[in-house]
KEDO-49826 format. One record per atom (N, C-alpha, C): residue in one letter; x, y, z; residue number from 0. Coordinates in pm, 1 decimal, padded with zeros to 6 digits, always signed. Each point is the difference from the previous one (the first is absolute). Last residue first. Layout:
BEGIN
res,c1,c2,c3,n
a,X,Y,Z,NUM .
...
//
This chain:
BEGIN
res,c1,c2,c3,n
y,+06942.9,-02142.1,-15777.5,118 .
y,+00128.6,+00065.7,-00042.9,118 .
y,-00021.6,+00083.3,-00123.1,118 .
a,-00358.3,-00235.4,+00214.3,117 .
a,+00082.9,+00046.0,+00113.8,117 .
a,+00127.9,+00073.2,-00042.0,117 .
l,-00320.6,-00197.4,-00309.2,116 .
l,-00060.3,+00111.9,+00071.4,116 .
l,+00088.0,+00056.9,+00107.4,116 .
a,+00141.3,-00386.0,-00245.9,115 .
a,-00013.5,+00114.6,-00088.5,115 .
a,-00061.5,+00123.5,+00066.4,115 .
v,+00023.7,-00405.1,+00243.1,114 .
v,+00137.6,+00055.7,-00019.7,114 .
v,-00006.0,+00123.0,-00094.3,114 .
l,-00401.7,-00232.9,+00065.0,113 .
l,+00037.6,+00069.0,+00129.6,113 .
l,+00143.0,+00062.8,-00022.2,113 .
v,-00161.9,-00270.5,-00352.2,112 .
v,-00077.6,+00121.4,+00014.3,112 .
v,+00042.2,+00086.6,+00118.4,112 .
m,+00187.8,-00427.8,-00034.0,111 .
m,+00045.5,+00085.6,-00110.1,111 .
m,-00071.2,+00133.5,+00002.8,111 .
a,-00149.4,-00336.6,+00288.6,110 .
a,+00122.7,+00053.1,+00046.7,110 .
a,+00060.9,+00096.8,-00105.1,110 .
i,-00389.1,-00230.3,-00117.6,109 .
i,-00028.2,+00094.5,+00105.7,109 .
i,+00127.9,+00063.3,+00048.2,109 .
a,+00050.4,-00342.5,-00307.4,108 .
a,-00057.6,+00118.8,-00064.0,108 .
a,-00036.2,+00104.7,+00101.9,108 .
a,+00156.0,-00414.1,+00160.4,107 .
a,+00105.7,+00075.4,-00061.9,107 .
a,-00051.5,+00122.3,-00071.1,107 .
p,-00317.1,-00295.1,+00191.1,106 .
p,+00084.9,+00066.0,+00106.3,106 .
p,+00110.2,+00083.9,-00060.3,106 .
l,-00257.0,-00246.3,-00315.9,105 .
l,-00072.6,+00109.4,+00064.9,105 .
l,+00075.9,+00062.0,+00112.7,105 .
a,+00174.1,-00391.4,-00236.8,104 .
a,+00001.5,+00132.1,-00078.5,104 .
a,-00066.1,+00111.9,+00071.7,104 .
q,+00018.2,-00450.6,+00211.2,103 .
q,+00132.1,+00060.2,-00036.3,103 .
q,-00003.8,+00134.8,-00063.4,103 .
v,-00396.4,-00234.3,+00154.7,102 .
v,+00104.1,-00036.6,+00105.3,102 .
v,+00130.2,+00070.5,-00034.7,102 .
f,-00369.6,+00034.1,-00296.5,101 .
f,-00039.1,+00059.7,+00128.3,101 .
f,+00108.2,-00016.3,+00109.2,101 .
l,+00043.7,-00197.0,-00434.9,100 .
l,-00016.4,+00138.0,-00024.3,100 .
l,-00026.3,+00076.7,+00132.9,100 .
i,+00016.1,-00471.4,-00018.7,99 .
i,+00135.5,+00062.1,+00006.0,99 .
i,-00007.7,+00150.5,-00023.8,99 .
k,-00392.5,-00285.1,-00035.5,98 .
k,+00037.1,+00032.3,+00137.2,98 .
k,+00136.8,+00077.3,+00010.2,98 .
k,-00173.8,-00201.9,-00409.9,97 .
k,-00037.3,+00144.8,+00025.1,97 .
k,+00037.3,+00044.4,+00140.8,97 .
g,+00273.3,-00390.1,-00274.9,96 .
g,-00127.0,+00017.9,+00074.2,96 .
g,-00024.8,+00140.9,+00032.0,96 .
v,+00337.3,-00189.4,-00330.8,95 .
v,-00016.6,-00100.1,+00105.7,95 .
v,-00137.5,+00011.6,+00069.1,95 .
t,+00145.9,+00286.4,-00369.4,94 .
t,+00044.9,-00134.6,-00037.5,94 .
t,-00024.0,-00109.6,+00104.7,94 .
a,-00113.9,+00482.9,+00035.1,93 .
a,-00046.9,-00038.3,-00133.0,93 .
a,+00032.5,-00142.8,-00024.0,93 .
a,+00141.3,+00191.7,+00405.2,92 .
a,-00147.5,-00000.7,-00003.1,92 .
a,-00052.5,-00048.3,-00127.8,92 .
g,+00463.8,+00066.1,+00045.8,91 .
g,-00043.9,-00113.8,+00078.9,91 .
g,-00151.8,-00013.2,-00001.3,91 .
f,+00188.0,+00377.2,-00203.2,90 .
f,+00033.0,-00115.4,-00081.1,90 .
f,-00048.4,-00129.1,+00074.9,90 .
i,-00038.2,+00405.7,+00233.3,89 .
i,-00093.4,-00005.0,-00114.5,89 .
i,+00021.7,-00119.3,-00089.6,89 .
g,+00302.1,+00069.0,+00354.6,88 .
g,-00131.8,-00031.7,+00050.9,88 .
g,-00107.6,-00006.6,-00110.1,88 .
a,+00441.8,+00135.8,-00103.4,87 .
a,-00006.5,-00145.0,+00033.6,87 .
a,-00131.0,-00038.5,+00055.5,87 .
v,+00066.6,+00452.3,-00088.2,86 .
v,+00002.2,-00066.7,-00124.4,86 .
v,-00007.0,-00153.5,+00032.1,86 .
i,+00032.6,+00277.5,+00375.0,85 .
i,-00126.5,+00019.3,-00066.6,85 .
i,-00007.1,-00080.3,-00134.8,85 .
v,+00412.0,+00002.7,+00232.1,84 .
v,-00103.1,-00070.7,+00076.0,84 .
v,-00133.9,+00005.3,-00071.3,84 .
c,+00344.4,+00269.3,-00165.1,83 .
c,+00030.8,-00138.5,-00028.4,83 .
c,-00108.7,-00094.2,+00068.7,83 .
g,-00013.0,+00461.6,+00097.2,82 .
g,-00040.0,-00025.0,-00135.3,82 .
g,+00019.4,-00147.7,-00043.6,82 .
l,+00164.6,+00137.8,+00415.6,81 .
l,-00142.9,-00007.5,+00001.8,81 .
l,-00055.1,-00021.5,-00134.6,81 .
f,+00461.0,+00076.0,+00023.7,80 .
f,-00040.1,-00132.0,+00054.5,80 .
f,-00147.6,-00017.4,+00016.7,80 .
f,+00159.7,+00422.1,-00155.0,79 .
f,+00039.7,-00107.5,-00089.3,79 .
f,-00047.7,-00137.7,+00050.1,79 .
t,-00060.9,+00374.0,+00279.0,78 .
t,-00087.2,+00010.0,-00118.6,78 .
t,+00030.8,-00117.7,-00092.3,78 .
k,+00280.8,+00060.6,+00371.8,77 .
k,-00128.1,-00052.1,+00041.6,77 .
k,-00096.0,-00002.6,-00123.4,77 .
i,+00409.9,+00189.1,-00073.7,76 .
i,+00021.4,-00141.2,+00022.8,76 .
i,-00131.3,-00060.3,+00042.9,76 .
s,+00019.2,+00466.1,-00050.6,75 .
s,+00006.5,-00062.7,-00133.5,75 .
s,+00015.1,-00156.2,+00012.1,75 .
v,-00008.0,+00262.4,+00401.9,74 .
v,-00123.3,+00009.2,-00071.9,74 .
v,+00003.1,-00072.2,-00136.3,74 .
g,+00335.7,+00077.8,+00379.1,73 .
g,-00032.4,-00130.1,-00059.9,73 .
g,-00122.8,+00000.4,-00080.8,73 .
a,+00175.4,+00364.5,+00270.4,72 .
a,+00102.7,-00022.2,-00100.9,72 .
a,-00033.7,-00130.4,-00077.8,72 .
a,-00251.5,+00128.4,+00382.5,71 .
a,-00035.8,+00087.9,-00110.5,71 .
a,+00097.8,-00025.2,-00118.9,71 .
g,+00057.3,-00383.0,+00318.9,70 .
g,-00099.3,+00108.4,+00027.4,70 .
g,-00029.7,+00076.1,-00123.6,70 .
l,+00292.9,-00400.8,+00086.6,69 .
l,+00052.7,+00129.1,-00055.9,69 .
l,-00096.1,+00115.1,+00024.8,69 .
a,-00120.1,-00452.0,+00120.4,68 .
a,+00117.2,+00043.9,+00080.3,68 .
a,+00059.1,+00131.2,-00045.8,68 .
v,-00350.2,-00196.5,-00247.2,67 .
v,-00050.4,+00049.3,+00129.4,67 .
v,+00114.1,+00046.4,+00082.5,67 .
g,+00108.9,-00205.5,-00406.3,66 .
g,-00065.0,+00128.8,-00019.2,66 .
g,-00050.5,+00058.8,+00126.7,66 .
w,+00177.5,-00432.2,+00024.6,65 .
w,+00107.3,+00098.7,-00030.8,65 .
w,-00061.5,+00137.3,-00021.7,65 .
a,-00294.7,-00354.1,+00046.8,64 .
a,+00060.3,+00032.9,+00126.7,64 .
a,+00110.8,+00105.1,-00016.9,64 .
l,-00203.4,-00169.4,-00388.5,63 .
l,-00091.5,+00080.1,+00076.4,63 .
l,+00057.7,+00046.9,+00135.2,63 .
g,+00248.7,-00312.6,-00252.3,62 .
g,-00006.2,+00132.0,-00067.1,62 .
g,-00088.4,+00098.4,+00067.0,62 .
a,+00006.6,-00449.1,+00155.2,61 .
a,+00125.4,+00073.1,+00032.9,61 .
a,+00008.3,+00130.7,-00067.0,61 .
a,-00367.3,-00275.3,-00097.1,60 .
a,-00004.3,+00046.5,+00144.9,60 .
a,+00123.9,+00069.9,+00037.6,60 .
l,-00016.0,-00194.5,-00428.8,59 .
l,-00092.7,+00112.0,+00007.3,59 .
l,-00009.1,+00054.6,+00144.1,59 .
f,+00254.3,-00383.3,-00069.0,58 .
f,+00071.9,+00119.2,-00057.6,58 .
f,-00095.2,+00118.1,+00000.9,58 .
g,-00177.5,-00407.6,+00144.5,57 .
g,+00099.2,+00050.2,+00094.9,57 .
g,+00075.6,+00122.2,-00050.9,57 .
n,-00286.8,-00237.3,-00279.7,56 .
n,-00078.5,+00074.5,+00091.2,56 .
n,+00088.3,+00060.3,+00107.9,56 .
y,+00199.1,-00287.7,-00304.7,55 .
y,-00035.1,+00128.9,-00065.8,55 .
y,-00083.3,+00089.7,+00095.5,55 .
l,+00093.0,-00436.9,+00141.5,54 .
l,+00123.0,+00079.8,+00000.1,54 .
l,-00025.3,+00140.1,-00063.1,54 .
g,-00340.4,-00323.5,-00014.1,53 .
g,+00017.1,+00058.2,+00137.5,53 .
g,+00122.1,+00087.2,+00012.0,53 .
q,-00073.5,-00245.7,-00402.8,52 .
q,-00094.4,+00109.9,+00012.6,52 .
q,+00008.0,+00074.4,+00138.9,52 .
n,+00256.1,-00386.1,-00063.4,51 .
n,+00052.8,+00104.9,-00088.3,51 .
n,-00091.6,+00122.0,+00008.6,51 .
a,-00142.9,-00387.4,+00217.3,50 .
a,+00108.4,+00060.6,+00073.3,50 .
a,+00064.9,+00117.5,-00081.5,50 .
a,-00337.7,-00255.5,-00206.7,49 .
a,-00052.7,+00083.2,+00113.3,49 .
a,+00106.0,+00069.1,+00076.8,49 .
l,+00121.7,-00313.9,-00329.6,48 .
l,-00051.2,+00122.7,-00063.7,48 .
l,-00053.3,+00091.7,+00102.7,48 .
v,+00140.3,-00417.8,+00154.4,47 .
v,+00119.2,+00079.4,-00048.7,47 .
v,-00047.1,+00129.4,-00064.2,47 .
k,-00336.4,-00315.6,+00138.4,46 .
k,+00070.6,+00056.6,+00111.4,46 .
k,+00114.8,+00090.1,-00043.6,46 .
s,-00350.3,-00282.1,-00243.5,45 .
s,+00026.3,+00141.5,-00030.9,45 .
s,+00082.6,+00070.8,+00108.2,45 .
a,-00136.2,-00476.0,+00015.2,44 .
a,+00043.3,+00016.6,-00140.2,44 .
a,+00038.7,+00151.0,-00028.4,44 .
a,-00173.3,-00118.9,+00428.8,43 .
a,+00125.5,-00064.8,-00018.8,43 .
a,+00056.3,+00023.4,-00140.5,43 .
a,-00440.6,+00146.1,+00099.8,42 .
a,+00101.4,+00084.3,+00069.2,42 .
a,+00138.7,-00057.9,-00015.5,42 .
e,-00360.6,-00245.6,-00166.9,41 .
e,+00014.5,+00124.4,-00082.3,41 .
e,+00113.5,+00088.2,+00065.7,41 .
d,-00131.4,-00385.8,+00235.8,40 .
d,+00075.8,-00036.2,-00123.5,40 .
d,+00025.0,+00120.8,-00087.3,40 .
a,-00259.8,+00045.9,+00397.2,39 .
a,+00148.4,-00023.2,+00031.7,39 .
a,+00073.1,-00035.9,-00127.2,39 .
s,-00410.9,+00304.7,-00083.8,38 .
s,+00017.2,-00126.6,+00065.6,38 .
s,+00150.4,-00019.9,+00029.0,38 .
h,-00242.5,+00486.4,-00025.8,37 .
h,+00073.2,-00099.0,-00069.6,37 .
h,-00008.8,-00130.6,+00076.7,37 .
r,-00144.1,+00489.6,+00091.6,36 .
r,-00096.1,-00105.1,-00046.3,36 .
r,+00062.3,-00099.4,-00089.8,36 .
f,+00191.4,+00384.4,+00253.5,35 .
f,+00004.9,-00002.0,-00140.8,35 .
f,-00087.2,-00107.1,-00061.3,35 .
t,+00011.4,+00072.3,+00474.4,34 .
t,+00000.5,+00131.2,-00056.7,34 .
t,-00008.7,-00002.6,-00151.0,34 .
k,+00040.4,-00408.1,+00249.1,33 .
k,-00127.7,+00060.7,+00015.6,33 .
k,-00009.7,+00138.6,-00070.1,33 .
l,+00409.4,-00232.6,-00001.0,32 .
l,-00097.1,-00075.0,-00078.4,32 .
l,-00136.4,+00060.3,+00008.3,32 .
g,+00340.4,+00186.8,+00267.0,31 .
g,+00022.8,+00026.1,-00144.2,31 .
g,-00101.3,-00069.9,-00084.4,31 .
l,-00005.7,-00090.2,+00461.7,30 .
l,-00041.4,+00139.3,-00026.4,30 .
l,+00017.3,+00037.7,-00144.0,30 .
p,+00150.8,-00438.1,+00137.0,29 .
p,-00145.2,+00017.6,+00011.4,29 .
p,-00047.2,+00143.8,-00030.4,29 .
k,+00454.4,-00138.3,-00233.2,28 .
k,-00046.6,-00021.5,+00136.4,28 .
k,-00148.0,+00031.4,+00009.2,28 .
d,+00300.0,+00068.1,-00380.0,27 .
d,-00053.8,-00132.7,+00009.0,27 .
d,-00040.0,-00039.4,+00139.8,27 .
w,+00150.7,+00445.4,-00089.9,26 .
w,-00067.9,-00036.1,-00123.8,26 .
w,-00067.8,-00136.9,+00010.7,26 .
l,+00290.7,+00287.0,+00302.4,25 .
l,-00125.8,-00065.1,+00042.1,25 .
l,-00080.6,-00049.0,-00113.6,25 .
f,+00436.7,+00233.0,-00038.4,24 .
f,+00015.8,-00089.4,+00110.7,24 .
f,-00130.1,-00081.5,+00035.4,24 .
m,+00051.5,+00324.4,-00371.2,23 .
m,+00128.9,-00059.8,+00011.1,23 .
m,+00008.3,-00110.3,+00103.6,23 .
e,-00403.3,+00261.5,-00081.1,22 .
e,+00036.8,-00061.5,-00127.0,22 .
e,+00141.2,-00077.6,+00011.0,22 .
l,-00193.5,+00249.2,+00376.8,21 .
l,-00094.9,-00100.5,-00045.0,21 .
l,+00051.4,-00073.6,-00125.5,21 .
v,+00260.8,+00348.7,+00169.8,20 .
v,-00002.6,-00110.0,+00093.3,20 .
v,-00096.0,-00112.6,-00052.7,20 .
l,+00012.6,+00403.2,-00247.2,19 .
l,+00129.0,-00070.5,-00005.7,19 .
l,+00000.2,-00120.7,+00089.2,19 .
f,-00360.6,+00293.0,+00028.9,18 .
f,-00008.2,-00082.9,-00122.0,18 .
f,+00126.6,-00080.3,-00015.9,18 .
y,+00002.2,+00308.4,+00348.7,17 .
y,-00089.8,-00113.5,+00031.6,17 .
y,-00017.5,-00092.1,-00121.7,17 .
l,+00228.4,+00399.6,-00062.8,16 .
l,+00087.8,-00084.6,+00082.7,16 .
l,-00084.2,-00127.1,+00041.3,16 .
h,-00229.5,+00330.2,-00226.3,15 .
h,+00086.7,-00075.8,-00092.0,15 .
h,+00100.8,-00082.4,+00070.0,15 .
l,-00287.5,+00273.5,+00252.2,14 .
l,-00085.2,-00096.3,-00077.9,14 .
l,+00094.0,-00082.8,-00083.9,14 .
l,+00197.8,+00357.2,+00217.7,13 .
l,-00028.3,-00108.4,+00092.3,13 .
l,-00083.6,-00108.2,-00069.0,13 .
a,+00078.2,+00398.9,-00237.1,12 .
a,+00123.6,-00075.0,+00022.0,12 .
a,-00022.0,-00122.6,+00080.5,12 .
v,-00357.5,+00295.9,-00042.4,11 .
v,+00018.3,-00076.7,-00125.7,11 .
v,+00130.1,-00082.2,+00005.6,11 .
l,-00085.1,+00285.0,+00358.4,10 .
l,-00095.3,-00112.3,-00000.1,10 .
l,+00016.8,-00081.6,-00123.9,10 .
a,+00251.4,+00394.2,+00033.6,9 .
a,+00053.8,-00104.3,+00090.9,9 .
a,-00094.0,-00121.2,+00004.7,9 .
v,-00145.3,+00375.2,-00236.6,8 .
v,+00109.3,-00062.1,-00074.4,8 .
v,+00064.6,-00110.0,+00085.1,8 .
f,-00335.9,+00249.4,+00204.3,7 .
f,-00058.3,-00082.7,-00106.4,7 .
f,+00116.7,-00068.7,-00081.7,7 .
a,+00125.1,+00307.8,+00334.2,6 .
a,-00065.2,-00116.5,+00065.3,6 .
a,-00056.5,-00094.6,-00108.6,6 .
e,+00172.8,+00418.4,-00136.3,5 .
e,+00112.5,-00093.4,+00040.6,5 .
e,-00055.6,-00126.7,+00062.3,5 .
a,-00308.6,+00336.9,-00109.8,4 .
a,+00061.4,-00046.3,-00117.7,4 .
a,+00106.2,-00107.0,+00031.9,4 .
l,-00188.1,+00236.2,+00357.1,3 .
l,-00102.7,-00091.2,-00053.6,3 .
l,+00060.4,-00066.9,-00128.3,3 .
l,+00251.0,+00342.9,+00195.8,2 .
l,+00003.2,-00115.0,+00084.4,2 .
l,-00097.2,-00106.7,-00051.2,2 .
r,+00006.7,+00415.8,-00219.2,1 .
r,+00120.3,-00079.1,-00029.4,1 .
r,+00004.5,-00129.6,+00085.5,1 .
m,-00346.5,+00314.7,+00072.4,0 .
m,-00018.2,-00076.9,-00122.4,0 .
m,+00119.3,-00082.3,-00033.1,0 .
//
């Protein structure tokens, strides 16, 4: 069970590392435009904001990786950062689009349940 919990936490961390790359480096590139359904003009106007958002996703990924690296000693760290991801996912779903609930909040919620069961 612990291995499954750690794998899900690592998956959430990798997702947020991917979000960092999309938002900081690919926002105005074809993949970023397609992913976020923006025009080139919209992407250019919001590029700095997206990079800032990407940086925050990087902090979430780093915190989750830190928790995984600590193993059993990192349960509180994993729980805190997974909670942050869940809240961000719910807020994103309410303000941007429902898809965020499934892409961001649901994997974190599953990881949170697994961590709670494993430790």
